[in-house]
N, C-alpha and C positions, 0 to 999 in steps of 0.2 A: 443765321441764314442770310446769305447775300446772293441776290439774283445777278447783280452787276459787279464787275471788277475792272480795274485799270488794265487795259490790254497791252500786250507786247506786240507792236505792229511792225511788220517788215515793209519798208518802202524801197523801191528801186533807187540806186545811188544816182547822184545828180548828173553823171556823165551819160545816163541812159535817156533816150528820147521818150518822155512820158506820153506824148501824143501817139506814139506807135506802141508803147507798152500797154496802155489802158484799152480795154475793149468791152463791148456790150455783154450783158448777161447771156449765158449759153441757151436759155429757153426762149430767146427772141428770134424773130425772123425764121421760125422753124420750117416754114413752107417756102422760103426764099433762099435757096442755096447760093444764088448769085451774090447776095449781100456778103456772105462769108468768103466767097471767091475774090470779090473786090477788096475786102479787108485784108485777105492774105497777100494780095499783090501790093497793097499799100505798106504793110508791115515788112515784107521782104525778109531779109536775114537779120533784122534787128531783134534784140530780146523783147519778148512780148508775152502778155498774159494769154494771148491767143494760142500760144504753144503749150499752155497749162490747162486748157479746158477742152471739152468735147461738145461742140454745138449740137443741139437736138436736131438740127437740119441734116446731120450726118448719121443719125441713129439707124437708118434703114440699111446701111451697109455693115460689113463685118468690122466691129470696133475693137476686137481683142488686141490687135497690134497697136492701134492708136492709144489704147489705155496704157499699155506697157511703155510706149514712147512718152506719153504725158508724164508718167511717174519718173522716167529717166530725166526728162527736161527739168522737172522740179529739183531733183537732186543735183543736177549739173549747175543750175542757177545758184543754188545754195553753196556748192563746193567752190564755184568760181567767184564767190564774194560779190554777187550782184546787188545784195541788199544791205541796208542799214536798219538797225532795230531801234524803234522809238517806244519807250515805255510811257505812254501818255494817251489820254483821250484826244481824239482829233475832231475839231469842229469843221464840218464839211459845208462848203458853200457851192451849190450847183446852180449855175445859170442855164436855164433851158432855152431852146430856140425861140420861144415866144417872149423871152426877156424876163420871165418870172424867175425868182430865186427860191430854191428849196434848201432848207437847212437841216443838218443832221449831226449826230454824234457817233463816232466810231467807238464802240465799247465791246466788252466781252460779257456773255451771259452764261449762266450755269445750265447745262443741258439737263441736269437732274430736276430742274424746275419747269421744264417744257414738256408738253404732251400734245401730239398732233391728232389724237383720236377725236371722234366727233364730240363726245361729252366726257369731261374729266374735271378734276379739282385742281389742276395745275395753275401756277401763277402766270405762266406764259402759254398762250393758246394759239392755234392756227385759226385763221379767219375762214379758210376754204377747205373743203374735204380733200384729203391727200389721196391721190391716185397711186396706190401702192405699186402698180405695174410700171410706174415711171422711176422707181427707186433703184432697181438692180444695176442699171448702167452707171448711175452715179456712185453707188456703193462700190462697184468694181474699181473705180478710179480712186476713191477716198481710202479704201481699206489698206492700200499700199503706199499712200501719198505721205510725203513729209510736210506738205504745206496744205493749208486751206485758203481759198480766195472766195469770199462770200459775195453774193449779190442780194443778201437778205436786208429788207427794210422792216424794222420793228416799229410799231406805232405806240405812241404815248398819248394818253388822254389829258391834255393840258389846255383847256379852253381859254384860260387867261394868259397864255404865253409867258409863263413865269420861269421856264427853264432854258430851253435852247435859244429862244429869241432874246431873252434878257442877256444871256452869255454873248450872243452875237453883237450886241450893242457895245461891248468892250473889246472887240476883236483888234482894235488898233494897238492894244497892249500885248498882243500875242505874236509869237514867231510864226511866220508863214513857211509852211513845209513844202507846199507845191502850189503852182499857179500856171495852168496851161489849157489849151483848147483840146477838147476831145475830138477824136476822129469820127467820120461817118455821120456828121450833123448832130453830134451828141451835145453840143453846147460848150460850156466852160466849167472847169473844176478848180476849186481853190481850197486848201486845207490849212488850218491853224492849230498849233500845239497848245493845248489847254494846260497852263502851268500848274494850276491848283486842281489837278484831276482828282485827288483824294476827297476834297470837299464836295465835288460834283458827284462822285460815286456814292458818298454818304447820303447826299440829298436824294439821288435816284433810288437807293435802297430803302430810304425812309418812306418815299412815295409808294414803293412796291409793298412795304409792310402795311401801310395805311389803306391802300386800295385793294390789296389782294390778300386772301387768306384761304385756308384749306376748307372753308365752308362754301367755296364756289366763286368768290369774287376774283376779278382779273387785275393783274398788274400791267401786263403788256399783251398786245396781240401782234401776230406776224402778218404784215400787209402784202409783202412781196417776198418770194424766195421760200415759200412754205416747203417745197420739195427738197430744196437744198438743206434746210435745217432738219427736216425729217431724216435725211441721209446721214447728217452728222450725229443725230440721236441714235440711229440704228447701229452705226459704227461704234459709237461710245458704248452701247449696251454689250457689244461683242468684246470690246477691249477690257472693260471693267471686270469681266468674269475671272480674269487671271491676275487681278491686282489685290493687294492688301488694302485694308480700310485707309491706312495712311497714304498709300500710293494713289488711291482714288481721289483724295482731296486735292492733289497737286498735279495730276496728269494733265498735260496741255490739251488733250483731245476731249476732256470733260467740258471745256469752255469753247464757245463759238463766237467768232467775230461778226457783229451785226452793225448796221447803221440805224440808230434810233431817231425817228422823225415824229414830230407832233402831228397827230391826225388833223389838227386844225391849221396846219401850215397853209398859207393862202395859195401856194402854187400847187398843192396836192388836189388834183381834180379826179373824182371818181366818175368813171364812164361805164355805161351798161355794156354787157356782152349779150347780144341778141341770140335767139334760137331759130335755126332753120331746120324744118322737118321734111326732108325729101321722102316722098312716098305717102305722106299724109294728105288728107283732103278735108272737105267741109265737115264730115262726120267727126273728125278729130276736134274741131273747134266747138261743135255742138256738145260733145262729150265733156270737153274741158270746162265749158260754161256751167254745166250741171254739176261738175265734180268739185269746183273750187270751194274751200271751206267758207262759211259765213261768219263775218265779224261784225261787231257793233259799229265800227268805223270802216267803211268800204271805199275803195277807189276803183279806177278802171285802167286796163291796159288795152292796146290795140293789137289784134292779130290780122294777118293779111293772107288772102287766098284768092286765086283767080282774078287778081287786080281789084278785089273788093276788101274793104275794111270791116272788121267785126270787133265790137267792144265786149270785154269780159270783166266782170266785177271781181276784184281781188282785195286783199287786206290793204288798208291805208299805210301800214308799216311796210316799206319796201323790202326789208330783209325777210319778213315773214312771207310776203308775196312771192319772192324769188324761191324760197324753200318750197312753198306749196306748188308753184308752177313746175319746178324740176321734179318733185315727187310724182306729180301727175304724168309728166312726160315719161319718166322711168317706168311707171306702172303700165302706161299705155303701150310702150314699146315691147314690154314683156308678153303682151297678149296680141300684138299685131306685128307679125314678122315683116321684114323688108323695109322698115322705116329707118332712115339714116339721119342722125342728128349732127348738126354742125354749129359752130360758134362764130358769130359774125360781129365785127365792129362797124358801127355806123348805120344810121337809119336808112339812108339811100341805098347803101350796099345790100342791106337785107331785102328791101323792096324789089330791087333789081334781080337778086338771086331767086327770090320766091317766084317772080314772074318767069324767069328763065327755066326753072326746074319744075314749074307748076306745083310748087311746094307751099307748105304753110310756114309763114314767118310770124314770130312772136317778138314784139317790141318790148323788151324787158324793162322793169322799173330801175331807177337809179338809186344806188345805195345812199343812205343818209349818214353823214359823219356822226350826227348826234345819236344815232341808234345802233351803231355797229358794235360797240363794247357791250351794250345792253343785250343785243341779240346773241352774241357769243356766250354771254353768261346764261341766258334763258334756254337757248336751243342748241348750243354747241357750234360746230363749224358750219359755215354756209356750204351749199352745194358747189361743185367744181365750176369754174368759170362764171362766178357770180358778178364780178366787177373787174375793171382794169384801172390801175392808178396811172393815168396819163398815157401818152403815145409810146410806141416801142422805143423810139430814140431817146425818150426821157427816162427809161429804166436805168437802174444802177449799172455803172461801169465797174469792171474789176480794176482795182489799183492796189489797195492794201492787201496784205496777206499775213499769215501767222504760222508758226511751227506747230504741228500737232504730234510730232514725235520727239 
């Protein structure tokens, strides 16, 4: 059983402008259509990953024609020979706008070993609850697509930095595959061909076998792109129904391209996503304070209403606290009609919006890197919108792709 394999990666040929080709993940700037309009003007008629995705900012309009065009664009790019294929792991060096460097490895993983349900015994698990309503539009694109372009970041528990960081220290001996500035304030991207990819795959699979087993331990968790990987899984489940056992082993859609990142990477910053409850009042806060489970070790969070702060005792474990808070919100909304929940980045933004809407604001705990793997093992996937890994501009950009037909 191998969770990881050497990928066959498609990269745009060198005559293509990589700065116009690469673009941010489709689920970013979903409430800012102007971002995507500016990007489209920047790209112009150049070949671009923008022509192969459907930004979520555009999901409110009729997407059927766009989906057909996306699939046509993929096949046209392949037929016109825009790609070169690299059978190798790629070491990715992403320099963020703040100057910090995030490292990753482009690898393929076996979708048979991944499960996005809340609780399961899979080796690869989702960190956040998958909102199944978000899958159909993505499935519509992928089911007839010849390519996949992932924005998935999979997390490795390597506190001693023995894998990716150690490899990065010998990058001077590697071939540079790309080196360019990302558009729209995305920073800089550089990629190195890992010559001894087989040894690295063996090392990662050994880690997976040691850390994960079917009794419930975890090899890897999905930090970003949960819905993208869930889409790949659902499409694979449909495809494999018509395949022989031998065909299932080698079909390209069984394996998905991801970037593997050490959860302890110094650039990887977990930020809270706060809750705004429009239509809730002080009675919500009182009920929440009474309803939170009691733990041996307790901490406190701050809630805001009518320009006043209220302290509520929650679990000292941030992951458990987030789960308990979201469970309470969901239960309360079921019995109190007319309450609208929104997800807010930034303390000041939450306070301002709570005052503007005369709403309740909940300043959520910050996820602990030390506790995330443990939480996913004990309690399964976290609630939706539990944390954000960095700013929107820092999210993964599409560049690499692979054939799935």
